Biotite code that builds the C-alpha atoms (Angstrom):
import biotite.structure as struc

atoms = struc.array([
    struc.Atom([164.714, 157.412, 17.710], chain_id="A", res_id=1, res_name="MET", atom_name="CA", element="C"),
    struc.Atom([166.365, 160.382, 15.873], chain_id="A", res_id=2, res_name="LEU", atom_name="CA", element="C"),
    struc.Atom([162.868, 162.673, 16.190], chain_id="A", res_id=3, res_name="HIS", atom_name="CA", element="C"),
    struc.Atom([164.950, 165.595, 16.614], chain_id="A", res_id=4, res_name="TRP", atom_name="CA", element="C"),
    struc.Atom([166.444, 165.269, 13.644], chain_id="A", res_id=5, res_name="LEU", atom_name="CA", element="C"),
    struc.Atom([163.266, 165.034, 11.355], chain_id="A", res_id=6, res_name="SER", atom_name="CA", element="C"),
    struc.Atom([161.072, 167.008, 13.660], chain_id="A", res_id=7, res_name="ASP", atom_name="CA", element="C"),
    struc.Atom([161.943, 170.499, 12.113], chain_id="A", res_id=8, res_name="PRO", atom_name="CA", element="C"),
    struc.Atom([161.150, 169.537, 8.521], chain_id="A", res_id=9, res_name="PHE", atom_name="CA", element="C"),
    struc.Atom([157.184, 169.016, 9.539], chain_id="A", res_id=10, res_name="GLU", atom_name="CA", element="C"),
    struc.Atom([156.977, 172.250, 9.262], chain_id="A", res_id=11, res_name="ALA", atom_name="CA", element="C"),
    struc.Atom([156.013, 174.587, 6.398], chain_id="A", res_id=12, res_name="ASP", atom_name="CA", element="C"),
    struc.Atom([158.231, 177.279, 6.672], chain_id="A", res_id=13, res_name="MET", atom_name="CA", element="C"),
    struc.Atom([161.286, 175.566, 7.241], chain_id="A", res_id=14, res_name="VAL", atom_name="CA", element="C"),
    struc.Atom([161.074, 173.021, 4.137], chain_id="A", res_id=15, res_name="LEU", atom_name="CA", element="C"),
    struc.Atom([160.153, 175.916, 1.783], chain_id="A", res_id=16, res_name="ARG", atom_name="CA", element="C"),
    struc.Atom([163.361, 177.797, 2.924], chain_id="A", res_id=17, res_name="ALA", atom_name="CA", element="C"),
    struc.Atom([165.244, 174.437, 2.444], chain_id="A", res_id=18, res_name="LEU", atom_name="CA", element="C"),
    struc.Atom([164.069, 174.506, -0.948], chain_id="A", res_id=19, res_name="VAL", atom_name="CA", element="C"),
    struc.Atom([164.394, 177.733, -1.301], chain_id="A", res_id=20, res_name="ALA", atom_name="CA", element="C"),
    struc.Atom([168.171, 177.567, -0.078], chain_id="A", res_id=21, res_name="GLY", atom_name="CA", element="C"),
    struc.Atom([168.726, 174.422, -2.497], chain_id="A", res_id=22, res_name="VAL", atom_name="CA", element="C"),
    struc.Atom([167.563, 176.364, -5.295], chain_id="A", res_id=23, res_name="ILE", atom_name="CA", element="C"),
    struc.Atom([169.688, 179.368, -4.429], chain_id="A", res_id=24, res_name="ALA", atom_name="CA", element="C"),
    struc.Atom([172.471, 177.291, -4.181], chain_id="A", res_id=25, res_name="ALA", atom_name="CA", element="C"),
    struc.Atom([172.431, 175.443, -7.540], chain_id="A", res_id=26, res_name="CYS", atom_name="CA", element="C"),
    struc.Atom([171.622, 178.669, -9.194], chain_id="A", res_id=27, res_name="LEU", atom_name="CA", element="C"),
    struc.Atom([174.444, 180.635, -7.631], chain_id="A", res_id=28, res_name="CYS", atom_name="CA", element="C"),
    struc.Atom([176.860, 177.776, -8.216], chain_id="A", res_id=29, res_name="SER", atom_name="CA", element="C"),
    struc.Atom([175.888, 177.648, -12.180], chain_id="A", res_id=30, res_name="LEU", atom_name="CA", element="C"),
    struc.Atom([176.266, 181.648, -12.420], chain_id="A", res_id=31, res_name="VAL", atom_name="CA", element="C"),
    struc.Atom([179.738, 181.719, -10.615], chain_id="A", res_id=32, res_name="GLY", atom_name="CA", element="C"),
    struc.Atom([181.486, 179.032, -12.941], chain_id="A", res_id=33, res_name="CYS", atom_name="CA", element="C"),
    struc.Atom([179.947, 180.957, -15.859], chain_id="A", res_id=34, res_name="TRP", atom_name="CA", element="C"),
    struc.Atom([181.597, 184.074, -14.237], chain_id="A", res_id=35, res_name="VAL", atom_name="CA", element="C"),
    struc.Atom([184.569, 182.203, -13.603], chain_id="A", res_id=36, res_name="LEU", atom_name="CA", element="C"),
    struc.Atom([184.842, 180.752, -16.696], chain_id="A", res_id=37, res_name="LEU", atom_name="CA", element="C"),
    struc.Atom([184.412, 184.410, -18.497], chain_id="A", res_id=38, res_name="ARG", atom_name="CA", element="C"),
    struc.Atom([187.608, 185.922, -15.944], chain_id="A", res_id=39, res_name="ARG", atom_name="CA", element="C"),
    struc.Atom([184.903, 188.313, -15.146], chain_id="A", res_id=40, res_name="ASN", atom_name="CA", element="C"),
    struc.Atom([185.262, 187.399, -11.237], chain_id="A", res_id=41, res_name="VAL", atom_name="CA", element="C"),
    struc.Atom([186.743, 190.870, -10.504], chain_id="A", res_id=42, res_name="PHE", atom_name="CA", element="C"),
    struc.Atom([183.698, 192.386, -12.276], chain_id="A", res_id=43, res_name="LEU", atom_name="CA", element="C"),
    struc.Atom([181.238, 190.481, -10.582], chain_id="A", res_id=44, res_name="GLY", atom_name="CA", element="C"),
    struc.Atom([182.957, 191.441, -6.939], chain_id="A", res_id=45, res_name="GLU", atom_name="CA", element="C"),
    struc.Atom([182.429, 194.625, -7.919], chain_id="A", res_id=46, res_name="ALA", atom_name="CA", element="C"),
    struc.Atom([178.999, 194.464, -8.761], chain_id="A", res_id=47, res_name="MET", atom_name="CA", element="C"),
    struc.Atom([178.544, 193.032, -5.231], chain_id="A", res_id=48, res_name="THR", atom_name="CA", element="C"),
    struc.Atom([179.946, 195.466, -3.409], chain_id="A", res_id=49, res_name="HIS", atom_name="CA", element="C"),
    struc.Atom([178.382, 198.583, -5.600], chain_id="A", res_id=50, res_name="GLY", atom_name="CA", element="C"),
    struc.Atom([174.736, 197.148, -4.775], chain_id="A", res_id=51, res_name="MET", atom_name="CA", element="C"),
    struc.Atom([175.758, 196.891, -1.147], chain_id="A", res_id=52, res_name="LEU", atom_name="CA", element="C"),
    struc.Atom([175.140, 201.319, -0.152], chain_id="A", res_id=53, res_name="PRO", atom_name="CA", element="C"),
    struc.Atom([171.819, 200.675, -2.372], chain_id="A", res_id=54, res_name="GLY", atom_name="CA", element="C"),
    struc.Atom([170.720, 197.700, 0.158], chain_id="A", res_id=55, res_name="VAL", atom_name="CA", element="C"),
    struc.Atom([171.683, 199.855, 2.876], chain_id="A", res_id=56, res_name="ALA", atom_name="CA", element="C"),
    struc.Atom([170.283, 203.096, 2.229], chain_id="A", res_id=57, res_name="ILE", atom_name="CA", element="C"),
    struc.Atom([167.113, 201.022, 1.141], chain_id="A", res_id=58, res_name="ALA", atom_name="CA", element="C"),
    struc.Atom([166.837, 199.177, 4.620], chain_id="A", res_id=59, res_name="ALA", atom_name="CA", element="C"),
    struc.Atom([167.601, 202.408, 6.445], chain_id="A", res_id=60, res_name="LEU", atom_name="CA", element="C"),
    struc.Atom([164.745, 204.720, 4.380], chain_id="A", res_id=61, res_name="LEU", atom_name="CA", element="C"),
    struc.Atom([162.309, 201.437, 4.721], chain_id="A", res_id=62, res_name="GLY", atom_name="CA", element="C"),
    struc.Atom([161.539, 200.895, 1.017], chain_id="A", res_id=63, res_name="VAL", atom_name="CA", element="C"),
    struc.Atom([162.605, 197.939, -0.426], chain_id="A", res_id=64, res_name="SER", atom_name="CA", element="C"),
    struc.Atom([165.761, 196.474, -0.226], chain_id="A", res_id=65, res_name="LEU", atom_name="CA", element="C"),
    struc.Atom([165.359, 194.846, -4.058], chain_id="A", res_id=66, res_name="MET", atom_name="CA", element="C"),
    struc.Atom([164.777, 198.541, -5.553], chain_id="A", res_id=67, res_name="ALA", atom_name="CA", element="C"),
    struc.Atom([167.679, 199.563, -3.592], chain_id="A", res_id=68, res_name="GLY", atom_name="CA", element="C"),
    struc.Atom([169.716, 197.267, -4.921], chain_id="A", res_id=69, res_name="GLY", atom_name="CA", element="C"),
    struc.Atom([168.433, 197.530, -8.634], chain_id="A", res_id=70, res_name="LEU", atom_name="CA", element="C"),
    struc.Atom([168.674, 201.386, -8.302], chain_id="A", res_id=71, res_name="ILE", atom_name="CA", element="C"),
    struc.Atom([172.274, 201.252, -7.224], chain_id="A", res_id=72, res_name="ALA", atom_name="CA", element="C"),
    struc.Atom([173.193, 198.268, -10.087], chain_id="A", res_id=73, res_name="ALA", atom_name="CA", element="C"),
    struc.Atom([171.307, 200.845, -12.469], chain_id="A", res_id=74, res_name="LEU", atom_name="CA", element="C"),
    struc.Atom([173.926, 203.938, -11.274], chain_id="A", res_id=75, res_name="VAL", atom_name="CA", element="C"),
    struc.Atom([176.843, 201.613, -11.334], chain_id="A", res_id=76, res_name="MET", atom_name="CA", element="C"),
    struc.Atom([175.896, 200.432, -15.112], chain_id="A", res_id=77, res_name="ALA", atom_name="CA", element="C"),
])
């Protein structure tokens, strides 16, 4: 009766995306609590906004977004 609800989860891609999303949510919540307890919220905000230009430039150049973010983070640090 509710096949429309369970049918998308039969595809491997959807299951992998769901598992990756759950893992990312758990890790981000732990890191977020740690940052909040250490009272470094604005530092975390500054780091993420500082990495954004590196990711954007990497996307424009067609290179790895992770490498662009890493280079921008290292330049900022």
